[in-house]
SEKOL-588314 format. One record per residue (C-alpha): residue in one letter; x negated, y negated, z; residue number from 1. Coordinates in pm, 1 decimal. Each point is the difference from the previous one (the first is absolute). Layout:
// residues N
+----+----------+----------+----------+-----+
: aa :       c1 :       c2 :       c3 :   i :
+----+----------+----------+----------+-----+
:  a :        X :        Y :        Z : NUM :
...
+----+----------+----------+----------+-----+
//
This chain:
// residues 305
+----+----------+----------+----------+-----+
: aa :       c1 :       c2 :       c3 :   i :
+----+----------+----------+----------+-----+
:  m :  -6530.3 : -11256.7 :  10741.7 :   1 :
:  s :   -227.6 :    247.8 :    176.9 :   2 :
:  p :   -333.0 :   -138.9 :    124.3 :   3 :
:  q :   -331.8 :    112.8 :   -143.5 :   4 :
:  a :   -141.3 :     89.9 :    341.9 :   5 :
:  s :    123.8 :     78.2 :    350.1 :   6 :
:  i :   -215.4 :    -70.6 :    307.1 :   7 :
:  v :    103.8 :    234.0 :    280.6 :   8 :
:  i :   -116.6 :    -65.4 :    357.3 :   9 :
:  t :     87.0 :    242.1 :    279.3 :  10 :
:  t :    -27.3 :   -145.3 :    348.6 :  11 :
:  r :     61.4 :     62.5 :    367.3 :  12 :
:  n :    -49.9 :   -255.4 :    277.3 :  13 :
:  r :   -253.3 :   -218.7 :   -180.4 :  14 :
:  r :    205.8 :   -311.9 :    -48.8 :  15 :
:  g :   -293.0 :   -245.2 :     -7.0 :  16 :
:  e :   -212.9 :    197.0 :   -243.5 :  17 :
:  l :    301.0 :     81.3 :   -217.3 :  18 :
:  e :     87.1 :   -366.3 :    -48.5 :  19 :
:  k :   -338.4 :    -61.2 :   -166.2 :  20 :
:  a :     29.6 :    314.8 :   -212.2 :  21 :
:  v :    344.8 :    -94.9 :   -129.0 :  22 :
:  a :   -102.0 :   -359.7 :    -73.5 :  23 :
:  s :   -290.3 :    127.3 :   -212.3 :  24 :
:  a :    231.8 :    241.8 :   -182.9 :  25 :
:  l :    251.1 :   -271.8 :    -82.5 :  26 :
:  a :   -280.3 :   -212.9 :   -144.3 :  27 :
:  q :    -73.9 :    255.1 :   -274.7 :  28 :
:  k :     56.4 :   -124.9 :   -355.3 :  29 :
:  v :    110.1 :    273.9 :   -238.6 :  30 :
:  e :    155.3 :    -39.0 :   -343.6 :  31 :
:  g :    337.7 :    171.4 :     20.6 :  32 :
:  g :     25.4 :    -49.8 :    375.2 :  33 :
:  v :   -101.2 :    175.1 :    320.3 :  34 :
:  e :    211.6 :    103.8 :    298.5 :  35 :
:  t :   -111.4 :     44.4 :    359.0 :  36 :
:  v :    150.4 :    280.2 :    208.9 :  37 :
:  v :    -51.8 :     28.9 :    377.1 :  38 :
:  i :     81.3 :    327.9 :    176.6 :  39 :
:  d :     39.3 :    -62.7 :    374.8 :  40 :
:  d :    -69.3 :    335.3 :    164.1 :  41 :
:  g :    178.5 :    -56.8 :    330.7 :  42 :
:  s :   -169.5 :   -321.9 :    115.8 :  43 :
:  t :    103.1 :   -146.5 :    336.3 :  44 :
:  d :   -187.0 :   -332.1 :    -25.1 :  45 :
:  g :    243.5 :   -193.3 :   -218.0 :  46 :
:  t :   -167.6 :     93.1 :   -327.6 :  47 :
:  s :    321.4 :     29.1 :   -201.3 :  48 :
:  e :    137.8 :   -322.3 :    142.3 :  49 :
:  m :   -319.9 :   -183.5 :    -97.5 :  50 :
:  i :     16.5 :    133.5 :   -355.5 :  51 :
:  a :    368.6 :    -90.0 :    -36.5 :  52 :
:  e :    -59.3 :   -351.9 :    129.4 :  53 :
:  k :   -328.1 :    -91.2 :   -170.2 :  54 :
:  f :      9.2 :    211.3 :   -315.8 :  55 :
:  p :    363.5 :     47.1 :   -108.7 :  56 :
:  q :   -114.0 :     94.2 :   -353.0 :  57 :
:  v :   -163.5 :    318.5 :    133.6 :  58 :
:  k :    188.3 :    328.8 :    -37.3 :  59 :
:  l :     13.5 :    120.7 :    361.5 :  60 :
:  h :     75.2 :    354.5 :    116.0 :  61 :
:  r :     21.6 :     42.8 :    376.5 :  62 :
:  f :      2.4 :    332.2 :    185.5 :  63 :
:  e :    102.7 :     16.9 :    364.6 :  64 :
:  k :   -226.2 :    298.5 :     70.0 :  65 :
:  s :   -353.4 :     48.7 :   -127.4 :  66 :
:  r :    -42.0 :    272.9 :   -261.4 :  67 :
:  g :   -369.8 :    -53.1 :    -74.0 :  68 :
:  l :   -206.3 :   -164.4 :   -271.9 :  69 :
:  i :      7.9 :    286.8 :   -251.3 :  70 :
:  v :    377.8 :     38.4 :     11.8 :  71 :
:  q :     51.5 :   -373.3 :    -31.7 :  72 :
:  r :   -239.9 :    -38.2 :   -291.6 :  73 :
:  n :    204.7 :    261.5 :   -180.2 :  74 :
:  h :    315.6 :   -192.8 :     83.6 :  75 :
:  g :   -161.1 :   -318.8 :   -129.6 :  76 :
:  a :    -72.5 :    167.0 :   -332.7 :  77 :
:  r :    361.4 :    111.0 :    -31.8 :  78 :
:  v :    144.1 :   -346.9 :     61.7 :  79 :
:  a :   -258.5 :   -191.4 :   -207.2 :  80 :
:  a :    129.7 :   -133.7 :   -330.3 :  81 :
:  a :   -323.3 :    -32.4 :   -199.9 :  82 :
:  p :   -194.3 :    261.0 :   -201.3 :  83 :
:  i :   -322.2 :    -80.4 :    189.0 :  84 :
:  i :     -9.2 :     11.8 :    380.8 :  85 :
:  f :   -265.3 :   -180.6 :    202.3 :  86 :
:  s :    -67.3 :     93.8 :    360.5 :  87 :
:  i :   -189.3 :   -196.9 :    262.4 :  88 :
:  d :     -7.6 :     47.4 :    374.9 :  89 :
:  d :    174.2 :   -251.6 :    223.5 :  90 :
:  d :   -342.7 :   -121.4 :    119.5 :  91 :
:  a :   -127.9 :    -69.3 :   -352.9 :  92 :
:  c :     49.0 :   -282.9 :   -247.6 :  93 :
:  f :    -62.7 :    -89.9 :   -362.0 :  94 :
:  t :   -288.1 :   -247.3 :    -36.6 :  95 :
:  s :    114.2 :   -148.6 :   -330.5 :  96 :
:  e :    329.0 :    -37.3 :   -184.7 :  97 :
:  t :   -122.9 :    204.7 :   -299.9 :  98 :
:  i :    -80.5 :    337.5 :    161.0 :  99 :
:  v :    332.2 :    162.3 :    -85.6 : 100 :
:  a :      5.3 :   -133.4 :   -357.2 : 101 :
:  d :   -360.7 :    105.9 :    -60.6 : 102 :
:  t :     70.2 :    347.8 :    135.4 : 103 :
:  v :    319.8 :     52.1 :   -201.7 : 104 :
:  r :   -199.7 :    -60.3 :   -319.4 : 105 :
:  q :   -239.4 :    279.4 :     98.3 : 106 :
:  f :    271.5 :    265.2 :    -45.6 : 107 :
:  d :    -93.3 :    -10.6 :   -367.8 : 108 :
:  l :    -59.8 :    372.2 :    -52.0 : 109 :
:  p :    275.0 :    262.1 :     31.7 : 110 :
:  a :   -214.3 :    219.2 :    229.2 : 111 :
:  i :    -43.8 :   -270.1 :    264.6 : 112 :
:  g :    239.7 :     94.9 :    277.3 : 113 :
:  a :   -135.4 :   -227.0 :    272.9 : 114 :
:  i :   -252.8 :   -278.0 :     53.6 : 115 :
:  a :   -225.7 :    -33.6 :    302.8 : 116 :
:  i :     -5.4 :   -376.6 :     56.0 : 117 :
:  p :   -322.8 :   -158.5 :    130.7 : 118 :
:  f :     21.1 :    -93.1 :    366.8 : 119 :
:  i :   -212.6 :   -109.5 :    294.0 : 120 :
:  n :     32.4 :    118.5 :    360.6 : 121 :
:  v :    -66.9 :   -351.5 :    125.2 : 122 :
:  c :    -46.1 :     93.0 :    366.1 : 123 :
:  q :   -252.1 :    273.2 :    -80.9 : 124 :
:  d :   -216.8 :   -126.4 :   -287.3 : 125 :
:  a :    105.7 :   -320.6 :   -172.0 : 126 :
:  d :   -260.9 :     47.0 :   -274.0 : 127 :
:  l :    100.9 :    350.4 :   -109.8 : 128 :
:  i :    258.9 :     22.7 :   -278.7 : 129 :
:  m :    153.3 :    346.9 :    -14.0 : 130 :
:  q :    176.9 :    162.6 :   -297.1 : 131 :
:  k :   -162.9 :   -236.7 :   -248.9 : 132 :
:  a :    -70.8 :    110.5 :   -356.3 : 133 :
:  l :   -365.2 :      2.3 :   -101.0 : 134 :
:  d :   -141.4 :   -268.2 :   -225.0 : 135 :
:  g :     71.5 :     36.0 :   -368.4 : 136 :
:  s :    311.0 :     30.3 :   -210.1 : 137 :
:  g :     62.2 :    372.0 :     51.4 : 138 :
:  v :    296.5 :    156.3 :    176.1 : 139 :
:  f :   -115.9 :    168.0 :    320.0 : 140 :
:  v :    195.0 :    263.6 :    191.4 : 141 :
:  c :    -28.9 :    122.1 :    358.9 : 142 :
:  p :    147.7 :    286.6 :    206.6 : 143 :
:  s :    249.6 :   -201.4 :    204.8 : 144 :
:  f :    101.2 :   -342.3 :    130.2 : 145 :
:  i :     28.8 :   -160.2 :    343.1 : 146 :
:  g :    356.8 :    -66.1 :    110.3 : 147 :
:  t :    -50.2 :   -365.8 :     85.2 : 148 :
:  a :    -86.7 :    -98.5 :   -357.7 : 149 :
:  h :    147.2 :    191.9 :   -290.5 : 150 :
:  a :    255.0 :     -7.3 :   -279.3 : 151 :
:  l :    174.2 :    292.9 :   -166.8 : 152 :
:  r :    252.8 :     92.6 :   -265.2 : 153 :
:  r :    335.6 :     27.7 :    174.1 : 154 :
:  d :    155.5 :    255.0 :   -237.6 : 155 :
:  l :   -298.1 :    233.4 :     30.2 : 156 :
:  f :    -11.4 :    -37.0 :    377.4 : 157 :
:  l :    366.6 :     91.6 :     37.7 : 158 :
:  r :    -16.7 :    289.4 :   -245.7 : 159 :
:  l :   -294.8 :    148.7 :    189.6 : 160 :
:  g :    199.0 :    -24.1 :    323.3 : 161 :
:  g :   -183.9 :   -296.3 :    150.5 : 162 :
:  y :   -221.7 :     45.3 :    301.9 : 163 :
:  r :     22.5 :    331.0 :    182.3 : 164 :
:  e :    201.2 :    -88.4 :    308.6 : 165 :
:  a :   -113.6 :    307.7 :    193.9 : 166 :
:  l :   -338.5 :   -173.1 :     39.1 : 167 :
:  f :    171.7 :   -271.0 :    210.6 : 168 :
:  h :   -316.1 :   -207.1 :     58.9 : 169 :
:  q :   -324.4 :    -17.2 :   -203.8 : 170 :
:  g :   -120.6 :    178.0 :   -309.1 : 171 :
:  e :    305.4 :    -58.2 :   -216.6 : 172 :
:  e :   -191.7 :   -192.9 :   -267.0 : 173 :
:  g :   -250.5 :    277.0 :    -78.5 : 174 :
:  d :    274.0 :    261.2 :     -7.8 : 175 :
:  y :    206.8 :   -209.1 :   -242.3 : 176 :
:  c :   -297.2 :    -82.1 :   -223.9 : 177 :
:  l :    -91.1 :    368.7 :    -38.4 : 178 :
:  r :    359.3 :     82.1 :    -97.6 : 179 :
:  m :    -12.3 :   -292.2 :   -241.1 : 180 :
:  l :   -323.2 :    132.2 :   -153.9 : 181 :
:  n :    162.0 :    340.6 :    -36.9 : 182 :
:  a :    276.6 :   -171.2 :   -199.9 : 183 :
:  g :   -256.4 :   -163.0 :   -232.7 : 184 :
:  f :    -38.7 :   -347.0 :    156.8 : 185 :
:  v :   -295.2 :   -181.2 :    161.1 : 186 :
:  v :    -77.6 :   -277.4 :    247.7 : 187 :
:  r :   -172.7 :   -299.5 :   -157.1 : 188 :
:  l :   -234.8 :   -228.3 :    192.9 : 189 :
:  g :    138.2 :   -351.6 :    -21.8 : 190 :
:  r :   -142.6 :   -325.8 :   -126.1 : 191 :
:  s :    150.3 :   -292.6 :    189.7 : 192 :
:  n :    -67.9 :   -226.0 :    291.3 : 193 :
:  p :     -1.9 :    205.8 :    320.8 : 194 :
:  i :    276.9 :     41.8 :    251.8 : 195 :
:  h :   -105.0 :    -90.6 :    354.4 : 196 :
:  h :     79.2 :    262.1 :    262.9 : 197 :
:  f :    -20.9 :   -120.2 :    360.3 : 198 :
:  e :    -18.9 :    344.4 :    152.8 : 199 :
:  s :     22.0 :      6.0 :    378.3 : 200 :
:  a :   -311.1 :    111.0 :    185.5 : 201 :
:  r :    226.8 :    160.2 :    262.3 : 202 :
:  r :     75.3 :    321.0 :   -183.8 : 203 :
:  d :    128.5 :    321.3 :    155.8 : 204 :
:  f :   -283.2 :    231.7 :   -103.1 : 205 :
:  r :    147.2 :    293.8 :    189.5 : 206 :
:  r :    319.1 :    -26.4 :   -204.7 : 207 :
:  m :   -202.1 :    -36.1 :   -319.9 : 208 :
:  d :   -210.7 :    305.2 :     90.9 : 209 :
:  l :    307.6 :    207.3 :     82.0 : 210 :
:  y :    190.1 :    -73.2 :   -319.7 : 211 :
:  g :   -315.8 :     -8.2 :   -210.2 : 212 :
:  r :    -87.3 :    360.6 :     86.5 : 213 :
:  r :    364.4 :    114.2 :    -15.7 : 214 :
:  n :     45.6 :   -148.6 :   -344.4 : 215 :
:  n :   -329.4 :    135.6 :   -132.1 : 216 :
:  v :    139.3 :    347.0 :     65.5 : 217 :
:  l :    334.2 :    -85.5 :   -161.2 : 218 :
:  f :   -173.9 :   -155.2 :   -301.8 : 219 :
:  g :   -172.8 :    332.0 :    -59.4 : 220 :
:  w :    313.1 :    205.9 :     50.3 : 221 :
:  h :    205.5 :   -206.9 :   -240.2 : 222 :
:  n :   -255.7 :    -60.9 :   -273.2 : 223 :
:  v :   -307.1 :    226.3 :     -2.5 : 224 :
:  p :      0.8 :    298.9 :   -241.2 : 225 :
:  a :     37.0 :    340.0 :    166.7 : 226 :
:  g :   -345.4 :    123.2 :    -99.7 : 227 :
:  i :   -179.3 :   -261.7 :    205.8 : 228 :
:  l :    261.8 :    -77.0 :    266.5 : 229 :
:  p :   -153.3 :    225.0 :    271.6 : 230 :
:  a :   -342.8 :   -157.9 :    -47.8 : 231 :
:  y :    154.0 :   -349.0 :     -2.5 : 232 :
:  l :    190.0 :     59.2 :    325.6 : 233 :
:  a :   -306.8 :    151.7 :    166.4 : 234 :
:  a :   -216.9 :   -295.4 :   -101.7 : 235 :
:  t :    268.8 :   -246.7 :    110.8 : 236 :
:  t :     16.2 :    167.0 :    341.1 : 237 :
:  c :   -377.2 :      3.8 :     50.2 : 238 :
:  n :    -46.1 :   -357.0 :   -121.5 : 239 :
:  g :    280.7 :   -122.8 :    225.5 : 240 :
:  i :   -149.6 :    161.4 :    309.3 : 241 :
:  m :   -353.1 :   -122.0 :    -81.5 : 242 :
:  h :    126.0 :   -354.2 :    -55.8 : 243 :
:  g :    185.3 :     16.3 :    330.6 : 244 :
:  l :   -319.8 :     98.7 :    178.5 : 245 :
:  r :   -193.8 :   -283.7 :   -165.1 : 246 :
:  v :    250.4 :   -268.7 :    102.1 : 247 :
:  g :     76.1 :    147.4 :    342.6 : 248 :
:  r :    361.2 :     95.0 :    -73.9 : 249 :
:  p :    -11.0 :    376.1 :    -72.0 : 250 :
:  w :    322.4 :     83.2 :    183.8 : 251 :
:  v :    218.5 :   -238.4 :   -197.1 : 252 :
:  m :   -156.8 :    127.6 :   -323.3 : 253 :
:  m :     85.6 :    355.9 :     97.4 : 254 :
:  q :    353.2 :   -107.5 :     87.4 : 255 :
:  g :     35.9 :   -152.4 :   -346.1 : 256 :
:  l :   -129.7 :    314.2 :   -168.6 : 257 :
:  g :    238.7 :    211.1 :    206.1 : 258 :
:  q :    292.6 :   -220.3 :    -95.7 : 259 :
:  g :    -99.8 :     28.9 :   -364.7 : 260 :
:  f :     -3.4 :    379.6 :      1.6 : 261 :
:  r :    333.6 :      7.4 :    183.9 : 262 :
:  a :    145.3 :   -242.5 :   -254.1 : 263 :
:  i :    -94.3 :    238.1 :   -281.1 : 264 :
:  w :    280.7 :    229.1 :    113.4 : 265 :
:  q :    250.7 :   -284.8 :    -18.7 : 266 :
:  e :   -131.0 :    -93.1 :   -345.2 : 267 :
:  r :    -39.9 :    356.5 :   -127.1 : 268 :
:  k :    255.9 :    -44.0 :   -278.3 : 269 :
:  q :   -145.5 :   -332.4 :   -115.5 : 270 :
:  r :   -336.1 :    129.2 :   -119.7 : 271 :
:  a :    -61.5 :   -100.3 :   -363.7 : 272 :
:  p :   -376.0 :     15.2 :    -65.1 : 273 :
:  v :   -161.1 :   -179.6 :   -289.1 : 274 :
:  s :   -181.7 :    197.8 :   -267.0 : 275 :
:  p :   -363.8 :    101.0 :     66.2 : 276 :
:  a :   -112.7 :   -224.0 :   -289.4 : 277 :
:  v :    176.4 :   -302.6 :    147.6 : 278 :
:  f :   -140.0 :     68.0 :    346.6 : 279 :
:  d :   -350.7 :     21.5 :   -146.0 : 280 :
:  l :     62.6 :   -332.0 :   -173.1 : 281 :
:  y :    121.7 :   -150.4 :    326.9 : 282 :
:  r :   -304.6 :    123.4 :    192.1 : 283 :
:  e :   -227.5 :   -148.9 :   -263.8 : 284 :
:  l :    179.9 :   -332.1 :     36.0 : 285 :
:  v :    -34.9 :     11.5 :    378.5 : 286 :
:  k :   -371.7 :     74.1 :    -32.8 : 287 :
:  r :    -70.4 :   -271.3 :   -257.6 : 288 :
:  q :    262.6 :   -250.1 :    128.0 : 289 :
:  v :     -9.4 :   -210.1 :   -318.7 : 290 :
:  v :     20.2 :    142.3 :   -353.2 : 291 :
:  l :     48.5 :   -162.9 :   -337.6 : 292 :
:  y :    341.6 :     92.0 :   -135.8 : 293 :
:  s :   -153.7 :     74.8 :   -339.9 : 294 :
:  e :   -202.3 :    281.3 :    163.9 : 295 :
:  f :    308.4 :    136.8 :    166.4 : 296 :
:  e :    274.8 :    -40.5 :   -257.1 : 297 :
:  g :    -52.8 :    322.7 :   -190.1 : 298 :
:  r :      7.5 :    207.5 :    318.0 : 299 :
:  l :    337.4 :   -122.1 :    127.6 : 300 :
:  p :    279.8 :    255.1 :      2.3 : 301 :
:  e :    289.2 :    -44.5 :   -236.9 : 302 :
:  k :    254.4 :   -237.1 :    147.2 : 303 :
:  k :    272.1 :    188.8 :    183.5 : 304 :
:  i :    231.0 :   -296.3 :     57.9 : 305 :
+----+----------+----------+----------+-----+
//
């Protein structure tokens, strides 16, 4: 029998953190069953051997060479057996055994394509719960989810083509959620105990700046309607340079922007912009961040999938 949920964890050279993440995944109690899938993206620290020895019930996929998080998350969706896929980072863990079951029940409306699960960046602010639905019984929607704590409908994800692999690093969630909105589906803010994310303080901000600016350009090229694309790209360029000046990294920001505009040529045949009405809806969501679904329902496009 197929499980009700699949928990997919992509990892590379984080054996210690991964062990805690997998243990918390295996502790989840879900009626109908839950599987745990680990995608080892070219680890050299004995990650796969640890999983095989300590967690033989885990479905393990090992790659000799790294292909990147976005590619491997797409692979995880293809090999998952359940209709609902959960994704956590390898440095995150479930804080209670009911998070998956509680979240599965929240896919109770046909238009809900993904759920942003509450989580805490423990090493940054242990008191701040992100992606949490507001008080009350309403269904709240938001523009996107954070990769370390989300669940999505597998069939929809695959039919929309998954994450855009040309982005390589960063920004894939927002790009996917806009395409999902264009197909008539929304992201719901979750109601469950939070996931704990133990994000490292030693982050490569230069790499984040480079790919962040590159992918902002590609996001516009792929998705923004033609009538406002020039203004969008101009604003993206100016904002990227100004941000670089503020944080003292203008050169790397300009490199990222340059890479983005060069990548447009490689992606020239992949442009498939959303409708102007959908992009207006998306911008309103981004501005407001949290909206009651009942306010939004009548403005959704007709489902295309």
